[in-house]
N, C-alpha and C positions, 0 to 999 in steps of 0.2 A: 714762588721760594725757593723751588728744592735748585737748581739753578746759581741764581744767592748765596746758595747753605755749598755748592759744589766750587764757587768764584772763590771766595775763604776758604774752604780748604788747598784752594790751584795757593793761597797770593801764604796760609802758612807752610804750606812746603817749602816756600824761598825762605820766609826766616828762618825756617829747620837751618840754610845753608850756613847760617851764622852761627850754629853752636858750637862748642866743644863736647870732646868727649865726656868730658864731666859732666858738664849739662846736665845732659842724657839720663849720665848713667844719677846722677843724683835723683829726679825727676822722676825715675822709674823707683828709686828707693823710699820718697816718700808716699806712692803712689801704695806698691807695695803695703806700708804703714797705715794706707786712707783706708784701704778694705780691710782691713783683722780690724781696728778701730772702730767700722761701719756699719763691723759685724749681721749688727737686728734689721738694718734697714736694707741689707741689702737679701736674708734668708725671709722678714719679713712680703719685702717685694716678688717674690721668690713664689712661697702660696703663695699665693692673689695667682701668680702663674698653674702651678700644681693644682693649683683649685678650677679650671676650666677643662680639664682636664681625666681623661678618664684613669687607670692605675696604670691598666690591661692595656697603654697605648702605646704604643713601638720605643716613642720614641722617651719615654719616660724618665727612663734613669738616664739619656743626654739633660733633658731641663732639667733636675733632683738640681738642687745643690745644698749646701749642708759645712757644719765647722770644719769638719777636719778637709772639702772639696777650695775650701774659698783658702785658707792656709795653704791647699797647696798650689791651687794660683800666685796668693803671695810670694809666694816660699819659690816658682818657677821667675815673677816677676826682677825678684832680684837677683837670679840663678843667671836671666837675660843678661842684668846693669854686668854682672862679674867675665860678662862675654869679653873677646878683644871689640871690638869696631870693625864689619866688616868694609867703609869705607879707603878711601885714600890707600887703596891699595894695589901696587907694581905688577902685575899680570907681567907684561913683561917689560923690557925695556931696551932695548935698541940702537946703535945710531948707523947713521947708513953712508959710502962712501965720500957723499958731498959735504958728512959733519952734523945734516941733520939730527936731530935727537925724537924718537918718538915711544911715549909713553901712554900704555893701557890702564889705567887706574877706574879701580870701584865708585860706581858714584851712585847716588838712590835713583830711583823711578820719576822719585817723585809723592803723584796722589796712589795708591792702592786700598781700588775696592772691594770689597768685600763680601758675598753675598751667602745668607748662612741660615738653619732653619730655628730646632729645638735646643739651641744648644750656647746659653748665655755666657760658656768657658771662654768663650773663640771673641767676648770683648775683649776683656780684658786682658788675653796673650795672642789677635792679633792689632793690640792699642804696643804695647810693651814693643814687639818684636819692629814694625814698620815705625815706633821711635827707634829706635833701636838705628834704623837702616833710614834712620834719617827722612825718611816717606812719611804725611800726612795720610789718613784713611779714614777713608767711608763706606762704612760700616749699613748691614741693609739685613735687620735683624728679621726674623719668621714673629708673626702675629701671634705664637705661643709664650716667648719669652720675653714679650713686650715691655712688660715692669721692671727684671730684671737685669734687660739691656737699660734700661732706664733712668733707674740706679743705678747700674755703677758707671755707664757715662753722665752722669754728674755727678758724681766723687772723682773720674776724671778731670771732669771740668774746672772743681775748685783747684785739685793737686794744682793743673796747669794756671789758672789763677796768678797763685800764690809762687809760683816759680815766674812767672813771665813771660810761661808762651802762648802764646793765643788756642782757645777753644775747640778755631778751627782745624789743629791738627787732630783731635777726634774727631768727626764728624755722624751723628748716624740718623741715618733716613727717618720717616715713618715707614711700618710696615705695611705700604702698598705697595698694586703690583702699580702705577704711575709712575714714583718713587724711584722699583724695580728699570722701569724699562727707560730712564730719563741714566740713568747713572750708564746703561748699555749704547745707550744712542751720545755720550758726555765727550764728542770726541773735542782731543783738549783742554780738556778737562781733568777731566781722568784715565793715569798712562799705565792702565794693567786693571784688569780686574778678577776675583779666583771664587767660586760661588766653593764651598763645603756645601758636601750635602747628599740628598738625596741620588737616585740616574736620568731623576723626570730633569732634576731643577740641576744640575751639571748640565743635561740636554735643550732643554730650556736656553738656557745663557750661552752655552756654545750657538748653537744652528739662532739666536735674536739678537747678540755685543756686535755693537759697532770696536770697540775697545779689542783686546788682545786680552783671550783671555790663554790663561793655564788652571786645567781642570785638576780638577782633587776628589778626596772624597768619598767613593765606589766605588765595594769590595765586593767582588763574587770572591773568592776566595779557601784555592781550595789541600788540601793533604793529600797524597797517595803514600800507600802501606803499598808497598812494594815486595815482591813472595821473597826478599830477603832481611828481610823488615824484621827489628828487633820489638820482640810486642812487652815487653814495658817499657820501652823510650815508647816508644807509639799509642799505645795509651794515656800518657800524662804528657805526652803531646798533643791525641786531637782532644782532649779533655778537657786540657788547660786556651786552647785555639776557639774550641767551641766557647766554652762555660765565662771563662774568664773575668768577660763585660761581651754582653752582646749585645748593645745596639753600636757596638763602635765596626768601623771600614777593615777593622784588621783581622774581624774573628773570623772564625771557616765558618764554611756554608755545605760544602759539598766533601764527603771522604771517597777517595778512589780506594777502591782495595787490588788487587790481585786476584785470579778466582786458588788463588791454590793456598792462600791466609781464608778462606771465607771457611770453615771449621774455630779459626783465633777471632770471627767479627762480635762473635760474645765476650769473652771477656777483653775484646777493644773496646767497642759503648758501652759496658756495663756498668763502670761510672754515671753518665751522661743519666742516668734515670735518679739516682741523687737531687740533679737540678730539675727531673721532669721534661729533658728531647724529647720533644717528637723524635723520630727518626721519619723521613721518605725514601723506602730503600725500593732499591728497583729488582724486577725477581728473583733475582743470584742472592741478591742482600735479602730477600722478608723470608727467602725458604731459611735463611742461615740462622736469622733471629729473631721465628719464630715459635714463640713456646721455650723461650728465650730471655729477654725481653717482655718488659708487661704491657700487654697487649695493646691497649687506652691508648699508649706509643711510638705505639709501629704498627707505621700505614705504608698503602701502595704509593713509586712514586709514582705526580704523572710529568709529562713532560717539558711541563711550569716549571719546573719541582730542580730542575737542572741550571744554572741561571740568573737564576733568583736572587740576590744578596738576603737573606730570613728576617735578619735586626729583630734576631727573637731566640730561643730555645726551641729553634727547629734546625735539620742538617739532614740536608739527601746524603744518599749513601748512592752507589754508582760499582758496578763489578766489573775487569777487563779479566784481556785472557795474556796480554803484553802492557810494559811499559812505553810497546810506542802508541798500544790505543788508550793508556790513560795519558799522555804528547796529548794526541785527535784530543780525547774529551776535552782536557785544562785548555788546549788552544784556540776551540770551538765556546767553550762558554765563559774562561776567566774574562777580567774589567783591568786585565791585568796588572793586578795591585800588590799582591804578597801567593806568593806558593812553597804549597813547600813540597821535601821527599821523607819517609823515614822508608833506608835500608843502612844493608850496614854491605854489601857489592858496590868498590868501587865504583868500575866501571857502569853501574843505572845511575849510582848521583853524578858524577861525569854525564853522561847520557840529558840527564834532564838538566842540570844546568847548562850547560851547552841548546837546549831547547826548547828549554820556557824563553817567553818572554814576560815577565811582567819586571816589575819596577824594583820586587828584592824578593829574588828565592832566597828557598831557606835548603837549608838538609840537616835533617834530624833538629830542630827547633817546630816549637810549634809559629803560624807568624802573628802570633799577639805581639813579638816581638818588634814589627815596623811601627815603630815610634820617633821622632827626632831627637826627647829630652836620650830615650834608651843607644841610642846612636852614637850617645854624645859628642848633639852636639846643640845640647842644651835644651830649645826647644823647640818649632815646629812650629811652621804656619801651614802646612798639608801634606797628604802625602801624595802626590801628583802621577797622574795616571799616563802619562803624555808620554814624547821624551824630544820637543823643542824645549831649551833653554833651561827645563827642573823635569829632573823624574824622582822617583821616591822622595822623601821625606825631604823636605823647603828649609832651611834653618836661614839664618843672616842672608850668610853667603846666595843664596838662591833668591832671594829681592831683593838686590842691587841690577844694578846693569856696569855697564864699565862705558868710555867714552877714552878717545885716542887723542894726547896732550902732543904734539907736536912744539920743537923749540930748533928752533933756530942764528943764523947772524947775517939777515940780508942775505939770502944765498938760494936768485929763483929760477926760473926753469925755465929753460932752450927749448 
């Protein structure tokens, strides 16, 4: 059954090549309206999913949909419709001495598979981006969001049917391991696989896929507060980075602080107690915070707290003696997602920008800004933490590939 679904997706991807940009945009606009009109059934399905998990579950917030979030999804879809098509762009255009013309032109991938966990908003987001980029999508969601995903895909299929497109443009696979394994081995049927979720999921996909993979999602993010950091800026940056939304990949996991500023550490993290953020502090940071941060929220750090993606109201703190030591710590534990420095020293900022190996490197800003929409890309399919093909927020251009079109007038090669 799964092989038939994948073959249907391949056939649907070919049919998309005949569709105009206007036709694709009309589908997205109709779907945005339908998601809002059928909001009640999406929320009812989401409540079924939520009823099966504990509110303390780390991904509860990711799983949750409400009216505002559905309006946001619909708004994002309308935004995608308004973006220029990434297809048919002439990337290079050259004419050889013999008159042969060679153009490099952006084209669809074909079939893009996405494996994700408890994030039902990924379903409409991925579909809209893939459709705009001319590709069919094959979705493998987690069991935690099964009812919500199915409800959203039913609406997508209804709109596809009314607009003359194949339902296989958006294929939702069963949420079991067999479906995952078949997708990862679907050579010739799926062109690209994108895992979105935990490091465990990403590692599994990378280690087991015979299909090209773009790694996205896992974020172990640091902010380094330098000896020349501004305390007011730093407190706001650290608080926003940690607490804006703890379950997302750009959330702050570890604060690295220069030892010369340990006296300012209580003020730097003071606001964290409003959100009951548990701090795992190394020995120097612990001593600086003891008696000045709630005792029930302060714990001694252990080695495993460094390099951990918290996905919760928890944060590690490490004290260092130099910026070089901070850079070494980040290089050791970073997932190469997003890293930040707070400093007023231009040389420290320059060194951090130069030496930090991450998709997004911030100076005097929180890591929470890592987002395709915030970068002006309109939307994103994920944050790539690798270096091949795409890095950072992946928008429409990153989910296309290219081909060479060569034109001549009978020239033959000697």
